[in-house]
C-alpha positions as CSV (number, residue, x, y, z in Angstrom):
1,M,-22.2,-5.1,-3.5
2,S,-24.2,-4.1,-0.5
3,T,-23.1,-1.0,1.5
4,S,-24.5,-2.2,4.8
5,A,-22.1,-2.4,7.8
6,A,-20.0,-5.5,8.3
7,P,-21.6,-8.1,10.6
8,G,-20.4,-7.4,14.1
9,F,-18.7,-4.1,13.0
10,P,-20.5,-0.9,12.0
11,Y,-18.1,0.1,9.2
12,R,-17.0,-1.8,6.1
13,L,-13.9,0.3,5.5
14,I,-11.2,1.4,8.0
15,A,-8.9,4.1,6.6
16,T,-5.7,4.7,8.6
17,D,-2.9,7.2,8.2
18,L,0.6,5.8,8.9
19,D,2.9,8.2,10.7
20,G,1.6,9.5,14.0
21,T,-1.4,7.2,13.7
22,L,-1.0,3.5,12.9
23,L,2.8,3.7,13.4
24,R,4.5,4.3,16.7
25,S,7.5,6.6,16.8
26,D,9.8,3.7,15.9
27,E,7.7,2.9,12.8
28,S,6.3,-0.3,14.3
29,V,2.7,-1.3,14.8
30,S,1.8,-2.6,18.2
31,Q,0.6,-6.2,18.7
32,R,-2.7,-4.9,20.2
33,T,-3.4,-2.7,17.1
34,R,-2.5,-5.6,14.8
35,E,-5.0,-7.8,16.6
36,A,-7.7,-5.2,16.6
37,L,-7.4,-4.7,12.9
38,A,-7.3,-8.5,12.3
39,A,-10.5,-8.8,14.4
40,A,-12.2,-6.0,12.4
41,T,-11.3,-7.5,9.1
42,A,-12.4,-10.9,10.3
43,A,-15.8,-9.3,11.1
44,G,-16.0,-8.2,7.4
45,A,-14.3,-4.8,7.3
46,A,-11.5,-3.9,4.9
47,H,-8.4,-2.0,6.1
48,I,-6.9,0.6,3.8
49,V,-3.7,2.6,4.5
50,V,-3.9,6.3,3.4
51,T,-0.6,8.0,3.8
52,G,1.3,11.1,2.7
53,R,4.3,8.8,2.0
54,A,4.9,7.9,-1.6
55,A,4.9,4.2,-2.5
56,P,8.6,3.7,-2.3
57,W,8.6,4.8,1.4
58,T,5.4,2.8,2.2
59,R,6.2,-0.6,0.7
60,H,8.5,-1.9,3.4
61,I,6.0,-1.0,6.2
62,L,3.1,-2.7,4.4
63,D,5.3,-5.8,3.7
64,D,6.2,-6.0,7.4
65,L,2.5,-5.9,8.3
66,G,1.7,-8.6,5.8
67,Y,-0.6,-6.1,4.2
68,N,-1.9,-7.2,0.8
69,G,-4.7,-4.7,0.1
70,L,-4.8,-1.3,-1.6
71,A,-2.9,1.7,-0.2
72,V,-3.4,5.3,-1.0
73,C,0.1,6.9,-1.1
74,A,1.6,10.4,-1.8
75,Q,-1.3,12.3,-0.3
76,G,-3.7,10.6,-2.7
77,A,-1.6,10.8,-5.8
78,Q,-1.0,7.1,-5.9
79,V,-3.2,4.0,-5.4
80,Y,-0.8,1.1,-4.8
81,D,-1.6,-2.6,-4.8
82,A,0.5,-3.9,-1.9
83,G,-0.2,-7.6,-2.8
84,E,1.1,-7.2,-6.3
85,H,3.6,-4.5,-5.6
86,R,2.4,-2.2,-8.4
87,L,0.9,1.2,-8.9
88,L,-2.7,1.2,-10.1
89,T,-3.0,5.0,-10.5
90,S,-0.5,7.8,-10.3
91,V,-1.1,11.6,-10.6
92,T,1.9,13.9,-11.1
93,L,2.5,17.5,-10.4
94,D,2.3,19.9,-13.3
95,R,5.9,21.1,-13.2
96,Q,5.2,24.4,-14.9
97,L,2.5,25.3,-12.4
98,A,4.7,24.1,-9.6
99,G,7.5,26.4,-10.7
100,V,5.0,29.3,-10.9
101,A,3.7,28.4,-7.4
102,L,7.2,28.3,-5.9
103,A,8.1,31.7,-7.4
104,K,4.9,33.2,-6.0
105,I,5.5,31.8,-2.5
106,E,9.2,33.0,-2.5
107,A,8.0,36.4,-3.6
108,E,6.0,36.6,-0.4
109,V,8.2,34.9,2.2
110,G,11.7,34.8,0.7
111,P,13.9,31.8,-0.3
112,L,12.7,28.3,0.6
113,Y,14.5,25.1,1.3
114,L,13.3,22.5,-1.2
115,A,12.9,18.8,-1.6
116,A,10.9,16.7,-4.1
117,S,9.4,13.2,-4.5
118,R,9.8,11.7,-8.0
119,D,7.0,9.6,-9.4
120,G,7.0,5.8,-9.7
121,L,7.6,2.7,-7.5
122,D,11.3,3.5,-7.3
123,G,11.0,7.3,-7.3
124,E,13.7,9.1,-5.3
125,V,13.4,11.9,-2.8
126,L,15.6,14.8,-3.9
127,V,16.8,17.1,-1.1
128,G,18.3,20.5,-1.7
129,P,20.7,22.6,0.5
130,G,19.3,23.5,3.9
131,Y,16.3,21.2,3.7
132,A,16.1,19.2,7.0
133,V,14.9,15.6,6.3
134,T,12.5,14.3,9.0
135,G,12.4,10.6,9.8
136,K,14.4,7.9,8.1
137,L,13.5,8.4,4.5
138,P,16.5,7.8,2.2
139,A,17.2,10.9,0.1
140,T,19.4,12.0,-2.8
141,P,21.0,15.4,-2.5
142,F,20.9,18.0,-5.2
143,T,22.6,21.5,-5.5
144,D,21.1,22.8,-8.8
145,A,17.4,23.6,-8.5
146,S,16.9,22.8,-12.2
147,D,17.5,19.1,-11.2
148,L,14.1,19.1,-9.6
149,W,12.3,19.4,-12.9
150,T,14.1,16.7,-15.0
151,A,11.6,13.9,-14.2
152,P,7.9,13.6,-13.2
153,L,7.1,14.5,-9.6
154,N,4.3,13.7,-7.2
155,K,5.1,16.5,-4.7
156,I,7.5,19.2,-3.7
157,Y,8.4,19.7,0.0
158,I,9.1,23.2,1.2
159,Q,10.7,24.6,4.4
160,H,11.4,28.1,5.6
161,P,14.3,29.3,7.8
162,T,12.0,31.2,10.3
163,L,8.3,30.6,9.6
164,T,6.5,27.8,11.5
165,D,4.9,25.0,9.5
166,D,1.5,26.5,10.1
167,E,2.7,30.0,9.0
168,L,4.4,28.6,5.9
169,A,1.4,26.5,4.9
170,E,-1.0,29.5,5.2
171,A,1.4,31.9,3.4
172,S,1.7,29.3,0.6
173,R,-2.0,28.9,0.2
174,Q,-2.5,32.6,0.1
175,A,0.2,33.1,-2.5
176,A,-0.2,30.0,-4.7
177,G,-3.5,28.2,-3.8
178,G,-4.7,28.7,-7.3
179,F,-1.8,26.7,-8.8
180,V,-1.2,23.9,-6.3
181,N,-2.7,22.2,-3.3
182,V,-0.8,22.9,0.0
183,A,-0.8,20.2,2.7
184,M,0.8,20.0,6.1
185,A,1.7,16.4,6.7
186,G,3.9,16.4,9.8
187,E,6.5,18.4,11.7
188,G,8.7,20.1,9.1
189,I,6.6,18.7,6.2
190,V,4.7,21.2,4.1
191,E,4.0,19.9,0.6
192,L,2.9,21.3,-2.7
193,L,0.6,18.9,-4.5
194,P,-1.3,18.7,-7.8
195,L,-4.2,21.2,-7.7
196,G,-7.4,19.5,-6.4
197,L,-5.6,16.5,-5.0
198,S,-6.0,15.3,-1.4
199,K,-6.2,12.1,0.6
200,A,-9.9,12.1,0.0
201,T,-9.3,12.0,-3.8
202,G,-7.2,8.8,-3.5
203,L,-9.4,7.2,-0.9
204,S,-12.5,7.7,-2.9
205,L,-10.8,6.1,-6.0
206,A,-9.6,3.1,-3.9
207,A,-12.9,2.7,-2.1
208,R,-14.7,2.6,-5.4
209,R,-12.4,-0.3,-6.5
210,L,-13.5,-2.1,-3.4
211,G,-17.2,-1.4,-4.0
212,M,-17.4,0.8,-0.9
213,K,-18.6,4.4,-0.2
214,A,-17.9,7.3,2.1
215,A,-20.8,6.1,4.3
216,D,-19.0,2.8,4.9
217,T,-15.8,4.5,6.2
218,I,-14.2,5.2,9.5
219,A,-10.9,7.2,9.2
220,F,-8.0,7.7,11.6
221,G,-5.4,10.5,11.3
222,D,-3.2,13.0,13.1
223,M,-2.4,16.0,10.8
224,P,-4.2,18.7,8.8
225,N,-3.6,16.7,5.6
226,D,-6.1,14.2,7.1
227,I,-9.0,16.8,7.1
228,P,-10.2,16.0,3.6
229,M,-10.2,12.3,4.4
230,F,-12.3,13.0,7.6
231,A,-14.6,15.2,5.5
232,W,-15.1,12.4,3.0
233,S,-15.5,9.6,5.5
234,S,-18.6,8.9,7.7
235,Y,-16.6,9.1,10.9
236,G,-13.2,10.7,11.7
237,V,-11.1,9.8,14.7
238,A,-8.1,12.0,15.6
239,M,-5.2,10.7,17.7
240,A,-4.5,12.3,21.1
241,N,-1.2,13.5,19.5
242,A,-3.0,15.1,16.5
243,H,-2.7,18.7,15.3
244,E,-5.4,20.9,16.9
245,E,-6.8,21.7,13.5
246,L,-7.6,18.1,12.9
247,K,-9.0,17.6,16.4
248,S,-11.4,20.5,15.9
249,V,-13.1,18.6,12.9
250,A,-12.9,15.1,14.3
251,D,-16.0,13.1,15.5
252,E,-13.8,11.7,18.3
253,V,-10.3,12.0,19.8
254,T,-8.8,8.7,20.9
255,S,-5.5,7.8,22.6
256,S,-2.2,8.6,21.0
257,N,-0.4,6.5,18.4
258,E,1.9,5.3,21.2
259,G,-1.2,4.4,23.3
260,D,-2.9,2.1,20.7
261,G,-5.5,4.7,19.9
262,I,-6.8,2.9,16.8
263,A,-7.2,-0.4,18.8
264,V,-9.1,1.5,21.6
265,V,-11.8,2.5,19.1
266,L,-11.9,-0.7,17.1
267,E,-12.2,-2.8,20.3
268,R,-15.1,-0.7,21.5
269,L,-16.9,-0.9,18.1
270,L,-16.3,-4.7,18.0
271,G,-17.9,-4.9,21.5
């Protein structure tokens, strides 16, 4: 398959994060953004969702969009076929390494509040005492930390009573970066992932299935966990509401997710 740009549109692949990027704060996608994506796909580009959410918390949004393509979920751990409602690939966290990583982080910063995402299309999010759930994700409470390790996981979420997200992510990388990847995916969302995993890993796998390459790709995001995706893609667009760390590496900063930032760029590229 040729890797030249789509006719009438300079990229063959449009990669969008969900929260804070494609989605507005009420988890909807504006009509303007839907129309811009439809016009870009009509011009020959493919749209792929690349999200930190695991597949169980992505499915309903994709179904509402009428989205039938591939989606990269769980920070790159899962490649999900939205049309067929099935996982094509799934990478799980080495639970022994994760336990070592948690111990090393807590040795540096003190006790953490914990949650975890179980693997699979129906994997639960387990939430421990003190952990503040952000957004509307359904969660199953646990009280005994040993419950975390009874089934395969794609990620562990950590929070700290006093450290900011940036401070916690940096301390975690310093203490345990040799055991897990650390990602900051949103307010109150610091995650421990399989070592070497990022959105770029999952996006490159999905792109290969579509016969596309990094040079074909424009990416949109809002948080530091989108940095690897920007580094992999040909062009990275940060939302106006993005974290400063992502803005600093973006090729362009567009309007906010509430201000149709994706549509603003796509409409310009479509001419």
